[in-house]
SEPA-881198 format. One record per atom (N, C-alpha, C): atom name; x, y, z; residue number from 1. Coordinates in pm, 1 decimal, decimal comma, always signed. Each point is the difference from the previous one (the first is absolute). Example, Ala and Ser with C-alpha at 12.3 -4.5 7.8 and 13.67 -1.06 7.14 Angstrom:
N  +1319,0  -569,0  +780,0  1
CA  -89,0  +119,0  +0,0  1
C  +90,0  +120,0  +0,0  1
N  -35,0  +105,0  -72,0  2
CA  +82,0  +119,0  +6,0  2
C  -77,0  +109,0  +73,0  2
//
This chain:
N  -1586,8  -3367,9  -6705,4  1
CA  +29,7  +17,6  +140,4  1
C  +119,5  +95,1  +12,1  1
N  -15,2  +101,5  +82,3  2
CA  +108,6  +95,7  +18,3  2
C  +87,4  -41,3  +117,4  2
N  +113,8  +63,7  +14,9  3
CA  +91,2  -29,1  +110,7  3
C  -65,3  +30,2  +135,0  3
N  -90,7  +95,9  +3,6  4
CA  -64,8  +33,0  +126,3  4
C  -90,2  -112,0  +48,8  4
N  -48,8  -82,6  -90,4  5
CA  -86,5  -110,8  +35,9  5
C  +77,9  -127,0  +35,8  5
N  +126,4  -3,4  -25,1  6
CA  +80,0  -121,0  +19,7  6
C  +71,4  +3,5  +135,2  6
N  -76,3  +3,8  +105,6  7
CA  +58,1  +9,2  +133,9  7
C  +65,8  -129,0  +46,0  7
N  -31,5  -110,9  -60,8  8
CA  +59,1  -126,5  +41,9  8
C  +149,8  -5,1  -28,7  8
N  +47,2  +83,3  -88,3  9
CA  +142,0  -0,5  -33,0  9
C  +80,8  +102,8  +79,1  9
N  -68,9  +79,9  +77,3  10
CA  +68,6  +101,4  +78,9  10
C  +41,1  -61,3  +133,2  10
N  +127,1  +10,9  +31,8  11
CA  +51,0  -55,9  +124,8  11
C  +27,7  +113,5  +97,9  11
N  -41,7  -18,7  +123,8  12
CA  +25,4  +105,9  +98,8  12
C  +149,6  +12,6  +29,0  12
N  +42,4  +123,3  +24,8  13
CA  +141,6  +24,0  +30,1  13
C  +22,0  +30,0  +147,9  13
N  -102,5  -19,4  +81,5  14
CA  +12,4  +32,7  +141,7  14
C  +109,8  -80,9  +67,1  14
N  +21,8  -123,1  -41,1  15
CA  +104,2  -79,8  +63,3  15
C  +137,8  +60,9  -24,4  15
N  +14,2  +72,0  -108,3  16
CA  +127,8  +64,1  -28,4  16
C  +18,9  +127,2  +81,7  16
N  -108,8  +57,7  +46,4  17
CA  +6,8  +126,2  +71,6  17
C  +9,5  -16,4  +150,7  17
N  -30,3  -117,5  +51,5  18
CA  +3,3  -21,7  +143,5  18
C  +144,3  -18,0  +46,0  18
N  +37,0  +69,0  +106,8  19
CA  +137,3  -11,0  +48,3  19
C  +28,4  -137,8  +59,2  19
N  +121,5  -43,5  -14,5  20
CA  +43,5  -127,7  +55,1  20
C  +41,2  +23,9  +145,3  20
N  -71,1  -58,1  +98,3  21
CA  +31,5  +26,4  +140,2  21
C  +140,9  -43,7  +39,6  21
N  +49,8  -106,2  -59,2  22
CA  +135,6  -45,9  +30,6  22
C  +102,1  +101,3  -50,6  22
N  -21,6  +52,5  -119,0  23
CA  +91,1  +99,9  -55,9  23
C  -3,2  +128,0  +83,3  23
N  -117,8  +38,4  +45,9  24
CA  -12,2  +119,7  +83,1  24
C  +74,7  -20,1  +131,1  24
N  -17,8  -115,0  +63,4  25
CA  +65,3  -29,5  +126,6  25
C  +151,4  -0,4  -16,6  25
N  +49,2  -59,1  -106,4  26
CA  +145,0  -2,7  -23,9  26
C  +54,3  +139,9  -24,0  26
N  -75,3  +81,0  -72,8  27
CA  +42,5  +137,9  -25,0  27
C  +7,1  +77,4  +130,5  27
N  -98,4  -18,8  +86,4  28
CA  -0,5  +70,4  +128,1  28
C  +114,2  -46,8  +89,8  28
N  +29,3  -128,7  -0,9  29
CA  +114,5  -50,7  +77,6  29
C  +129,1  +63,1  -50,5  29
N  +13,2  +9,1  -128,4  30
CA  +119,1  +61,8  -60,0  30
C  +10,5  +146,4  +41,4  30
N  -110,7  +72,5  -5,8  31
CA  -1,3  +140,6  +39,9  31
C  +37,0  +15,0  +147,7  31
N  -50,7  -91,2  +83,5  32
CA  +27,6  +3,6  +143,3  32
C  +149,0  -17,9  +27,4  32
N  +60,0  -98,9  -62,5  33
CA  +142,9  -26,2  +19,9  33
C  +83,3  +113,5  -57,7  33
N  -37,7  +51,0  -115,5  34
CA  +74,5  +112,4  -58,4  34
C  -3,4  +122,0  +91,8  34
N  -114,4  +28,5  +57,9  35
CA  -9,9  +113,5  +92,1  35
C  +92,3  -20,8  +119,5  35
N  +8,6  -122,9  +49,3  36
CA  +86,1  -29,5  +114,2  36
C  +148,3  +9,9  -36,7  36
N  +33,2  -31,6  -123,4  37
CA  +139,3  +12,6  -45,4  37
C  +38,1  +147,3  -11,9  37
N  -89,8  +80,2  -51,2  38
CA  +26,5  +141,2  -26,6  38
C  +2,7  +83,3  +128,4  38
N  -87,6  -30,4  +94,0  39
CA  -15,4  +83,5  +118,5  39
C  +35,2  -74,3  +128,5  39
N  +102,0  +47,9  +67,1  40
CA  +41,7  -60,0  +127,0  40
C  -112,3  +12,5  +104,3  40
N  -67,6  +113,6  +0,5  41
CA  -109,4  +23,6  +95,6  41
C  -116,3  -96,3  -25,5  41
N  -38,3  -16,1  -127,5  42
CA  -109,6  -91,9  -32,6  42
C  +39,8  -143,7  +33,8  42
N  +125,1  -34,9  -28,4  43
CA  +48,7  -135,6  +31,2  43
C  -9,8  -26,9  +150,1  43
N  +41,6  +96,5  +81,7  44
CA  -7,4  -17,7  +145,4  44
C  -145,0  -18,5  +44,7  44
N  -90,8  +78,0  -56,0  45
CA  -142,1  -12,2  +34,0  45
C  -53,9  -136,0  -44,3  45
N  +38,9  -43,3  -118,6  46
CA  -46,0  -129,0  -52,1  46
C  +45,6  -115,2  +88,8  46
N  +122,0  +8,3  +49,5  47
CA  +52,4  -107,1  +85,0  47
C  -59,6  +2,7  +140,3  47
N  -36,9  +119,6  +48,2  48
CA  -57,0  +9,4  +134,8  48
C  -150,6  -24,6  +1,4  48
N  -69,3  +55,1  -98,0  49
CA  -146,1  -11,7  -5,0  49
C  -44,6  -9,6  -146,4  49
N  +7,8  -119,8  -57,2  50
CA  -30,1  -16,0  -142,3  50
C  -137,8  +51,4  -41,0  50
N  -101,2  -26,3  +80,9  51
CA  -134,7  +43,2  -36,3  51
C  -9,5  +152,4  -4,6  51
N  +57,2  +66,7  +97,7  52
CA  -3,9  +146,0  +3,5  52
C  +73,2  +57,4  -120,7  52
N  +113,2  -60,4  -35,8  53
CA  +76,2  +47,3  -116,3  53
C  -80,6  -16,6  -128,1  53
N  -65,1  -114,3  -14,2  54
CA  -80,7  -26,3  -119,8  54
C  -117,8  +97,0  -7,2  54
N  -68,5  +20,3  +111,7  55
CA  -117,0  +87,1  -0,2  55
C  +36,5  +147,5  -17,4  55
N  +118,9  +40,0  +46,1  56
CA  +43,4  +139,1  -15,0  56
C  +44,1  +30,1  -142,5  56
N  +45,5  -103,4  -71,0  57
CA  +47,4  +21,7  -136,5  57
C  +139,1  +61,1  -1,2  57
N  +42,7  +39,5  -118,7  58
CA  +133,0  +59,4  -14,1  58
C  -1,4  +101,9  -113,6  58
N  +60,0  +113,5  +24,5  59
CA  +11,7  +101,9  -104,0  59
C  -133,1  +50,8  -50,6  59
N  -100,6  +3,7  +88,1  60
CA  -131,6  +48,3  -40,2  60
C  -83,7  -103,0  -73,9  60
N  +49,8  -121,1  -13,8  61
CA  -75,3  -106,6  -67,6  61
C  -36,3  -108,9  +99,3  61
N  -111,9  -62,9  -25,6  62
CA  -47,9  -108,2  +85,0  62
C  +35,4  -135,0  -61,7  62
N  +14,3  -99,9  +85,3  63
CA  +17,2  -137,4  -47,1  63
C  -138,4  -62,5  -8,6  63
N  -24,0  -74,7  -105,3  64
CA  -133,8  -53,9  -26,1  64
C  -8,6  -149,5  +34,7  64
N  +24,2  -31,8  +126,4  65
CA  -13,2  -137,6  +45,6  65
C  -142,4  -23,7  +49,3  65
N  -46,2  -123,9  -12,6  66
CA  -130,7  -36,4  +53,5  66
C  +9,2  -13,7  +152,3  66
N  -113,1  -10,6  +65,8  67
CA  +0,2  -21,0  +145,6  67
C  +74,5  -127,2  +36,4  67
N  -24,8  -104,2  -75,6  68
CA  +66,2  -129,1  +25,4  68
C  +152,0  +13,8  -13,1  68
N  +44,0  +68,1  -102,6  69
CA  +144,2  +19,4  -20,3  69
C  +59,7  +85,3  +111,4  69
N  -72,8  +104,0  +42,9  70
CA  +46,9  +84,2  +110,1  70
C  +11,6  -80,8  +128,9  70
N  -94,9  -87,2  +23,8  71
CA  +4,9  -84,1  +120,0  71
C  +122,9  -90,0  -3,0  71
N  +32,0  -50,5  -115,6  72
CA  +118,6  -84,6  -13,5  72
C  +127,5  +81,5  +19,4  72
N  +2,7  +119,2  -55,3  73
CA  +116,8  +86,9  +13,1  73
C  +19,7  +40,7  +146,0  73
N  -109,8  +24,9  +69,7  74
CA  +8,8  +39,3  +141,7  74
C  +71,6  -106,8  +82,4  74
N  -12,2  -125,5  -37,6  75
CA  +59,6  -109,9  +76,1  75
C  +151,5  -13,5  -21,4  75
N  +53,6  +71,4  -96,3  76
CA  +143,9  -10,2  -27,4  76
C  +78,7  +65,2  +112,5  76
N  +101,1  -73,3  +47,9  77
CA  +92,3  +52,3  +100,2  77
C  +140,6  -20,3  -53,5  77
N  +64,1  +110,8  -36,9  78
CA  +133,2  -9,0  -60,4  78
C  +89,2  +111,0  +53,3  78
N  +129,3  -29,7  +6,3  79
CA  +98,5  +99,5  +44,8  79
C  +70,0  +66,8  -117,0  79
N  -2,4  -64,6  -116,3  80
CA  +66,8  +56,0  -117,2  80
C  -98,0  +2,3  -117,2  80
N  +30,3  +83,2  -97,3  81
CA  -85,6  +6,3  -118,3  81
C  +4,9  -131,6  -76,8  81
N  +115,6  -62,8  -3,1  82
CA  +11,8  -129,1  -69,6  82
C  -92,5  -103,8  +62,2  82
N  -0,6  -4,5  +134,0  83
CA  -87,5  -93,9  +69,8  83
C  -146,6  +35,7  -23,0  83
N  -30,7  +129,5  +1,9  84
CA  -137,3  +43,7  -25,0  84
C  -45,1  -44,3  -139,4  84
N  +85,1  +22,6  -100,2  85
CA  -35,1  -36,0  -137,4  85
C  -22,2  -151,2  -13,3  85
N  +84,7  -78,7  +64,8  86
CA  -15,9  -146,4  -6,3  86
C  -131,6  -42,5  +64,0  86
N  -32,4  +58,9  +115,1  87
CA  -126,6  -32,8  +66,2  87
C  -119,0  +50,0  -80,8  87
N  +15,1  +115,6  -62,4  88
CA  -107,8  +55,4  -82,2  88
C  -35,4  -96,3  -113,3  88
N  +101,3  -52,7  -64,3  89
CA  -24,2  -96,1  -108,8  89
C  -74,9  -121,7  +53,2  89
N  +42,4  -50,9  +115,5  90
CA  -65,5  -118,8  +56,0  90
C  -144,7  +27,0  +38,7  90
N  -25,8  +110,5  +70,1  91
CA  -137,0  +22,5  +47,0  91
C  -94,7  +39,5  -112,4  91
N  +49,6  +69,9  -98,8  92
CA  -86,8  +41,8  -110,0  92
C  -30,3  -117,5  -92,5  92
N  +96,1  -88,6  -19,5  93
CA  -22,7  -112,8  -90,9  93
C  -73,5  -115,8  +65,4  93
N  -13,9  +1,6  +133,3  94
CA  -75,0  -105,2  +68,2  94
C  -147,2  +13,4  -36,2  94
N  -69,9  -111,9  -17,3  95
CA  -142,4  +8,9  -34,9  95
C  -79,6  +69,2  +110,3  95
N  -97,3  +77,4  -39,0  96
CA  -87,7  +67,8  +95,8  96
C  -90,2  -102,7  +66,5  96
N  -57,7  +36,1  +113,7  97
CA  -89,0  -90,5  +73,1  97
C  -116,8  -43,5  -87,1  97
N  -53,2  +89,4  -80,5  98
CA  -111,6  -33,2  -88,8  98
C  +45,0  -103,5  -102,2  98
N  +119,5  +17,7  -54,2  99
CA  +51,4  -96,4  -97,3  99
C  +20,3  -135,6  +64,6  99
N  +52,4  -0,6  +123,6  100
CA  +20,5  -126,3  +70,8  100
C  -132,1  -71,5  +25,9  100
N  -102,7  +76,1  +37,9  101
CA  -131,9  -59,1  +23,9  101
C  -54,4  -60,4  -128,4  101
N  +18,4  +68,9  -109,2  102
CA  -48,6  -49,0  -129,2  102
C  +75,7  -125,6  -41,0  102
N  +131,0  +0,1  +18,4  103
CA  +81,5  -114,5  -39,2  103
C  -26,2  -122,5  +87,3  103
N  -35,5  +20,8  +126,1  104
CA  -21,2  -112,2  +90,3  104
C  -136,6  -65,9  -18,6  104
N  -94,4  +67,9  -64,1  105
CA  -132,3  -58,3  -25,7  105
C  -0,8  -65,7  -136,4  105
N  -18,8  -131,6  -3,9  106
CA  -1,6  -69,2  -130,9  106
C  -122,6  +30,3  -80,6  106
//
């Protein structure tokens, strides 16, 4: 029997190649806050209209948030970047509606 015939011992590596959605979301949150720290103009836009700031991106780059995450970010109302960051952590780490529905069904 050759190695080509021994497929039972071959393990797929696809699980290693799939991106971790939590890691992606955290990276995007970090990028969002960093852009607001670096740019006074972007920070002002983020505090006045978070969704517009996220969708416009910064420095020619886009933020890769999901629709659900964007909806949560849109609900943030903050006067300072510190307050925005604190609310961002709370809304992003809160379980999504789909997760809540799944958890509530035994």
